[in-house]
N, C-alpha and C positions, 0 to 999 in steps of 0.2 A: 839215390835219384830216381826221378819218376817220367814215365816211358811217356814216349807221345803216340797218341793213336791215330793213325790217317784215318783221313772221311771215307778213304775207299776200302777200308778194311770192315766187315761187318761184325756187331756185337757176337760175341759167344753165345749171347743166347736168341740169335736172330730167328732160329724154327720154331723156338719153344712158343707156342700160344698162351698169351695171358687171359686164361680162367677168368672171369668176374665172380667174385664172390657175392655168395647169396646170404643175406644177412637174414637172419630170422626176427621176425617183426613180434613183438611182444602181442596178446590176443587183444587186451585192454587198449592199444594204440588203432590195434586193428578195428575196434568196434567204434572207437572215437572217431577214426575220420569217416567210415561209413554213414554214421551219424552227421558227420558236418558235409559229408556229399548230399544226402539228404536234404539236408537243410539248404545247401545253394540252388538245390534243382526246384525246391517251395517256392524259394524266395523268386528265382527266375521264372517258372511259370506262371506265377502270380504277376510280374513284371510286363510278361508279355502276354497276359489278358489285356492289360491295358493297351494294347494294339488291337485287340481286335473291334472293327466296327461295331459301335454303339454302347461300349463298356465305359466309356467315358462320360457318356451323355448319361446313361442309369446310373452311375454314382453321384455325378453331380447332380441327378435326382434324388436321391440317397437312397437307392437300391444296389444291392448284390445280389445276382440270382434271381431268385425269388424272394430276398430277403430283404426285408427294410433297416437302412444302417443306422443303428441303435447305439450307446452307450453298451448295451448288454450283447451285442453283437457283437461288438469291437471288439471285447471282454472275452468273450469266449473263441472269437478267431486268435484273439493272441495268446489264449491260455493253451489252443490247442498247438501253438508252433512253440510255444514255451516248454514245452513237456520236452520232445526231439531237439531242442537246441541244450538243454539242460542234460541231458544224456550224452552228449557228446564230454561234460567236465565229468558227470557220472560215471561213464565208463570207465575212466581213468580212475577214481576216486574212491570208488567203491570196494569191498573185502568182496571177493571172488564169490561168494554164495549169493549175495544178494547181488552184484551186478548182475550174475548169470540170470536170474529170476527177473530183475528189472527189463534186460536187456528182450526176454525171451516175450513177456507178458507187454509192453509199450511197445515193442514190435510189430507184435499179431494185433494189438490193439488197433494201429496207425495205418494196419494196410485198409481197412473198410472207408477210410478217412480218405484217402491217397485216391481209391476208387471213385467216391462220389464226386471228386472233381471234376466227373466224366460226364453227371449229372446234366440234363438238357445238351445243349448244342457245345458237340465237343471233337474240336478240332486236330489235325494230326497232331500238331506239338503236341496240343494237351495227351490223347493217347500216348506219343512215345514217352512222353513225361511221366505220366502215371505207370507206364511197361517200368519203365526204369527204377521208379521209385519203388515199387514194389518188389523187384528185383535186389534192392539195395536192404530192402525188410526181409526177406525173406533170407538172404544172407547174416544179416545179425542175427535173427533167429538162429540159423543152423551154427553159427562158430557160436554161439552163448549155449547152445545144447551141446555140442561135444566141446564143452567145455574140457580141458585138459584136468585129470584127477593125479593125484597120488595117493602111494598107500603109505598106509600108517602104521 
């Protein structure tokens, strides 16, 4: 026979606290999410740049910053964002040794590119975005540098 529990009764574990389980996230997944976060910032900063006075006129006139918009310029621009975009996948797919070095080198090389975006007239959103981008890249370098090792 099943016992009925009155609504006024407290469950037996009423006073126990339910602790949250802290799930350990794989390092490769951490790296991939850092690269994904970086890509979102790159895209949004470029998008928000369009709201700055004169940006649309310059683009329609064929100029970005001080560079002429040419096929070569657009190819280089795409190449520069393709590498971090591919790192989202490569951080999960590459074997540990290649993964570690790829993350360290590519993140370190990208730091000057993120700071280059502050050349010329840098608005507060650009400074804030560049600072966060550099922090994300430094975290990538740090995580990859401290890649866990096993004894053989």
